[in-house]
N, C-alpha and C positions, 0 to 999 in steps of 0.2 A: 504494500500500500504506500502511496506517496506520503501519507501522514506520518509514516514511520521515519521518514527522512527529514522531518521538520527540524529536529535539533541540529542536524548537519547543515541544513540551509541557513538556520539562524546563526550558527557558528561562522559559516562562510560570510554572511552579511556583516557580522560584527567585525571580522578580520578585515574585510574590505573597507568598511567605514573607518575603522581605527587606522588603517594604513593611509587612507586619503587624509584623515585628520592630521596625522603626524607629519606627513609630507607637506601639507599646506602650512601647518604651524612652523615647521623648520624653514620653509621658504620665506615666511614673513619675518622671522627672527634673525636669520643669518645675514652676515654682511655680504654685499654683492660688490666685489672689487676686482673685476677682471682686468688684466694687463697683458701685453704680448709675452713677456717672459713666463708668466703663469700659465698661459695657454699653449706654450710650446710643447711638442711631444717629448716625452722622457721615458726611457725604458730601462729598468733594472740597473741604474747607475751608469748607463752608456748614453752619451749625448747623441741625439739624432743627427746623422750626417748623411746627406743625399737622399735618394729615393729607394724604396724597397726593390724596385725593378732594376736598379743599378747594382744590386748585390751588396749593398751596405747594411742590409737588415740582419741583425744577429738572431739566429734561431737556436743557439746553444741552450738558452734558458728554457725554451719550450720543449726541446728534445729531452733534456734532463727531467723536466717536470712530467712529461708524458711517460717516460720510462719509469720514473718513480711511482707514478700512479698504477701503471700496469703491474709492476713487480710487487707493489704493496698490496694491491687487491688480490693478486694471485697468492701471495704469502698468507693472507688472512684465511684462506681455505685450509691451511695446515692446522689451525687450532681446533676447529670442530672435528677434523679427521683424527687428531690425536686423542680426543675425548672418546670417540666411538670406535677406536681401532680394534679392541677386543671383540666387539659385537660384529664387525664387518669381516673379520677373518682374513684369510689369505687373499681373497679377491680384492678387498679394500686396500690391502697392503700393496698389491701389484698395481692397482689403479693409481694410487698416490705416488708410487715410484715412477710410473710412466709420466704422471703430471709434473713431478719434480725434474725429471730428465728433460721434458719439453721446456720447462722454465729455464733450465740451465742452457739449453740449446739457443733459446731466444736471447739470453744474456750474452752468450758467446758471440752470437751473430751481431748484436749491437756493439760489442767490444771490438770485433774484427772490422766492422764498417767504420769505426772511429766515432761513434755517437757519444762515447764517454770522454773523448778528448776535449780539452778546454783550450782552444786557440784564440788568442786575443786579436 
């Protein structure tokens, strides 16, 4: 029944109203002082030089971040596996071993391709 979802709809309405209120209030209170130096692009401590199409765009930060997220999320699967290892038996052990080998192959591939090298 749609009436069963009334609390959810009310919660969504309250969250939207509160978000609009907070954003409007902060827009009224904050100082508005833009100037050219403040609006200049700035990326991770590296001053913006040239255009991205000219090859001056530093992607090392993003590659490291993406690799960290991939390996971190994959590593999080190890904890639940460790908890239920006895219940899963040999099949679970072999499956996780294959998973870890694939993770190490991905890590080795990124290392060989130079994704972990930090060139200034």
